[in-house]
Backbone as CSV, one residue per row, in Angstrom:
resi,resn,N_x,N_y,N_z,CA_x,CA_y,CA_z,C_x,C_y,C_z
1,MET,35.446,-18.338,29.271,34.581,-17.592,30.144,33.350,-17.066,29.394
2,LYS,33.575,-16.496,28.181,32.459,-16.007,27.386,31.480,-17.133,27.075
3,TYR,32.028,-18.317,26.820,31.196,-19.481,26.496,30.291,-19.828,27.674
4,ASN,30.804,-19.788,28.868,30.017,-20.099,30.064,28.895,-19.072,30.284
5,ILE,29.185,-17.795,30.044,28.168,-16.751,30.212,27.063,-16.915,29.180
6,LEU,27.444,-17.184,27.932,26.439,-17.397,26.889,25.588,-18.625,27.189
7,LEU,26.216,-19.677,27.635,25.494,-20.900,27.975,24.547,-20.658,29.142
8,LEU,24.983,-19.916,30.127,24.148,-19.586,31.267,22.962,-18.695,30.856
9,ALA,23.214,-17.725,30.000,22.144,-16.838,29.514,21.121,-17.633,28.698
10,PHE,21.608,-18.522,27.869,20.717,-19.346,27.051,19.856,-20.254,27.936
11,ALA,20.448,-20.835,28.939,19.710,-21.692,29.866,18.659,-20.890,30.630
12,PHE,19.005,-19.664,30.999,18.062,-18.796,31.702,16.860,-18.460,30.814
13,VAL,17.096,-18.127,29.554,16.016,-17.800,28.611,15.097,-19.000,28.424
14,LEU,15.678,-20.169,28.277,14.867,-21.368,28.095,14.039,-21.692,29.340
15,SER,14.564,-21.431,30.491,13.837,-21.736,31.720,12.712,-20.734,31.973
16,CYS,12.832,-19.527,31.459,11.796,-18.502,31.661,10.598,-18.694,30.741
17,LYS,10.776,-19.286,29.604,9.701,-19.426,28.626,8.512,-20.221,29.164
18,PRO,8.691,-21.394,29.774,7.534,-22.119,30.305,6.796,-21.332,31.389
19,ALA,7.513,-20.588,32.203,6.873,-19.785,33.245,6.033,-18.681,32.608
20,ALA,6.522,-18.070,31.562,5.788,-17.012,30.885,4.539,-17.568,30.207
21,GLU,4.618,-18.758,29.655,3.461,-19.371,29.011,2.374,-19.688,30.027
22,LYS,2.763,-20.096,31.225,1.785,-20.391,32.268,1.115,-19.129,32.777
23,ALA,1.849,-18.032,32.837,1.323,-16.787,33.386,0.377,-16.101,32.416
24,ALA,0.612,-16.240,31.131,-0.209,-15.556,30.134,-1.552,-16.263,29.992
25,PRO,-2.648,-15.500,29.920,-3.949,-16.135,29.710,-4.022,-16.741,28.314
26,GLU,-4.739,-17.844,28.229,-4.865,-18.509,26.942,-5.827,-17.738,26.056
27,THR,-5.390,-17.438,24.867,-6.242,-16.778,23.882,-6.131,-17.535,22.576
28,SER,-7.163,-17.461,21.818,-7.171,-18.118,20.529,-7.620,-17.120,19.482
29,THR,-6.871,-17.028,18.415,-7.246,-16.107,17.351,-8.301,-16.710,16.431
30,THR,-8.530,-18.006,16.537,-9.514,-18.636,15.670,-10.884,-18.746,16.323
31,GLU,-10.969,-18.430,17.611,-12.237,-18.528,18.324,-13.114,-17.331,17.998
32,THR,-14.364,-17.589,17.664,-15.313,-16.513,17.442,-16.563,-16.779,18.253
33,THR,-17.181,-15.727,18.675,-18.415,-15.846,19.429,-19.526,-15.256,18.592
34,THR,-20.582,-16.011,18.411,-21.724,-15.507,17.664,-22.927,-15.447,18.580
35,THR,-23.715,-14.443,18.366,-24.940,-14.283,19.128,-26.100,-14.399,18.164
36,GLU,-26.960,-15.348,18.439,-28.125,-15.521,17.586,-29.251,-14.648,18.104
37,THR,-29.845,-13.910,17.186,-30.996,-13.104,17.557,-32.155,-13.499,16.657
38,THR,-33.306,-13.507,17.223,-34.489,-13.797,16.437,-35.227,-12.501,16.197
39,VAL,-35.733,-12.341,14.997,-36.443,-11.144,14.610,-37.923,-11.479,14.526
40,ASP,-38.731,-10.663,15.176,-40.175,-10.841,15.106,-40.648,-10.322,13.755
41,LYS,-41.059,-11.223,12.889,-41.470,-10.850,11.534,-42.980,-10.826,11.384
42,THR,-43.677,-10.527,12.473,-45.136,-10.483,12.415,-45.668,-9.059,12.334
43,GLY,-44.797,-8.071,12.427,-45.227,-6.673,12.383,-45.518,-6.214,10.965
44,PRO,-46.109,-5.032,10.835,-46.462,-4.508,9.511,-45.246,-4.275,8.620
45,GLU,-44.067,-4.090,9.211,-42.859,-3.888,8.404,-42.459,-5.141,7.632
46,TYR,-43.082,-6.277,7.950,-42.821,-7.533,7.235,-44.066,-8.077,6.542
47,THR,-45.247,-7.740,7.016,-46.462,-8.394,6.526,-47.320,-7.535,5.608
48,SER,-47.023,-6.251,5.474,-47.838,-5.367,4.634,-47.592,-5.650,3.161
49,ALA,-48.481,-5.155,2.321,-48.338,-5.323,0.873,-47.121,-4.556,0.362
50,TYR,-46.858,-3.388,0.943,-45.687,-2.591,0.593,-44.864,-2.383,1.860
51,ILE,-43.581,-2.674,1.763,-42.721,-2.616,2.938,-41.470,-1.797,2.645
52,CYS,-40.856,-1.312,3.713,-39.578,-0.611,3.602,-38.479,-1.657,3.409
53,PRO,-37.544,-1.439,2.495,-36.441,-2.394,2.321,-35.606,-2.564,3.591
54,MET,-35.619,-1.560,4.472,-34.858,-1.626,5.715,-35.687,-2.215,6.854
55,HIS,-36.960,-2.509,6.607,-37.875,-3.064,7.611,-37.905,-2.212,8.881
56,CYS,-38.011,-0.899,8.707,-38.076,0.004,9.858,-39.302,-0.330,10.694
57,LYS,-39.130,-0.311,12.005,-40.203,-0.678,12.921,-41.418,0.215,12.696
58,GLY,-42.572,-0.411,12.531,-43.825,0.310,12.356,-44.093,0.768,10.935
59,SER,-43.178,0.520,10.004,-43.417,0.921,8.623,-44.245,-0.146,7.922
60,GLY,-44.636,0.118,6.690,-45.429,-0.817,5.906,-46.792,-0.248,5.629
61,SER,-47.332,-0.584,4.450,-48.617,-0.019,4.044,-49.273,-0.938,3.023
62,ASP,-50.578,-0.726,2.826,-51.284,-1.444,1.765,-51.140,-0.714,0.434
63,LYS,-50.567,0.487,0.457,-50.365,1.296,-0.753,-48.890,1.665,-0.865
64,ALA,-48.471,1.932,-2.103,-47.097,2.390,-2.321,-46.907,3.725,-1.615
65,GLY,-45.701,3.973,-1.151,-45.433,5.226,-0.462,-43.994,5.298,0.001
66,VAL,-43.775,6.087,1.048,-42.438,6.328,1.576,-42.419,5.956,3.054
67,CYS,-41.339,5.337,3.480,-41.177,4.961,4.880,-41.066,6.222,5.730
68,PRO,-41.905,6.352,6.759,-41.825,7.542,7.598,-40.563,7.584,8.464
69,ALA,-39.927,6.456,8.697,-38.743,6.418,9.560,-37.461,6.784,8.814
70,CYS,-37.265,6.221,7.609,-35.990,6.443,6.912,-36.131,7.177,5.585
71,GLY,-37.362,7.323,5.080,-37.576,8.060,3.833,-37.387,7.251,2.564
72,MET,-37.106,5.958,2.672,-36.948,5.125,1.475,-38.318,4.794,0.894
73,ASP,-38.364,4.598,-0.420,-39.609,4.202,-1.075,-39.971,2.788,-0.668
74,TYR,-41.258,2.570,-0.419,-41.733,1.220,-0.156,-41.566,0.367,-1.404
75,VAL,-41.338,-0.914,-1.210,-41.281,-1.882,-2.301,-42.372,-2.912,-2.073
76,MET,-42.796,-3.550,-3.150,-43.827,-4.567,-3.020,-43.271,-5.746,-2.237
77,ASN,-44.032,-6.223,-1.295,-43.638,-7.352,-0.455,-43.842,-8.633,-1.251
78,ASP,-42.744,-9.252,-1.692,-42.813,-10.480,-2.481,-43.483,-11.599,-1.700
79,LYS,-43.253,-11.674,-0.418,-43.856,-12.733,0.385,-45.357,-12.542,0.488
80,LYS,-45.813,-11.311,0.528,-47.242,-11.032,0.578,-47.882,-11.368,-0.771
81,ALA,-47.181,-11.087,-1.869,-47.705,-11.369,-3.209,-47.821,-12.872,-3.442
82,ASP,-46.951,-13.657,-2.813,-46.991,-15.109,-2.986,-48.034,-15.773,-2.095
83,ASP,-48.623,-15.022,-1.191,-49.616,-15.566,-0.266,-50.947,-15.704,-1.002
84,HIS,-51.349,-16.934,-1.314,-52.572,-17.177,-2.077,-53.683,-17.761,-1.237
85,GLU,-53.504,-17.839,0.048,-54.572,-18.368,0.880,-55.729,-17.386,0.886
86,GLY,-56.917,-17.912,0.904,-58.082,-17.057,1.036,-58.788,-16.752,-0.264
87,HIS,-58.256,-17.217,-1.413,-59.041,-17.048,-2.639,-58.952,-18.303,-3.491
88,ASP,-59.931,-18.460,-4.369,-60.114,-19.666,-5.160,-59.260,-19.600,-6.427
89,HIS,-58.568,-20.683,-6.741,-57.769,-20.752,-7.957,-58.517,-21.414,-9.110
90,GLU,-59.726,-21.853,-8.876,-60.488,-22.545,-9.907,-60.809,-21.599,-11.067
91,GLY,-60.583,-22.086,-12.281,-60.927,-21.310,-13.466,-59.775,-20.462,-13.994
92,HIS,-58.674,-20.388,-13.304,-57.552,-19.638,-13.852,-56.235,-20.374,-13.668
93,GLU,-56.234,-21.648,-14.131,-55.023,-22.441,-14.039,-53.934,-21.893,-14.968
94,ASP,-54.341,-21.288,-16.087,-53.360,-20.727,-17.028,-52.808,-19.398,-16.527
95,HIS,-53.453,-18.825,-15.551,-53.031,-17.541,-15.001,-51.835,-17.767,-14.083
96,ASN,-50.737,-17.100,-14.349,-49.514,-17.311,-13.569,-49.369,-16.244,-12.502
97,HIS,-49.709,-16.586,-11.252,-49.419,-15.663,-10.138,-49.224,-16.376,-8.856
């Protein structure tokens, strides 16, 4: 008798599993969603000679100073320093800049 009850209980558990799998929404732990955002890098916080390391909106200056938004010291904009358009390189080929 005990054997029949155990067998019946086992059969019941096995029959419930497919129903439970159908009822549960499918989820995946490996799925990730990424959102791409584009940053407008034409403002003074990106194009000035001195910029805030945090690129605070509206920050940036032609002189060293402090960011009015976050209080960090401005750093020299490496991209601005590498911009050589607009001046002549003739006569200073040995000059490294």
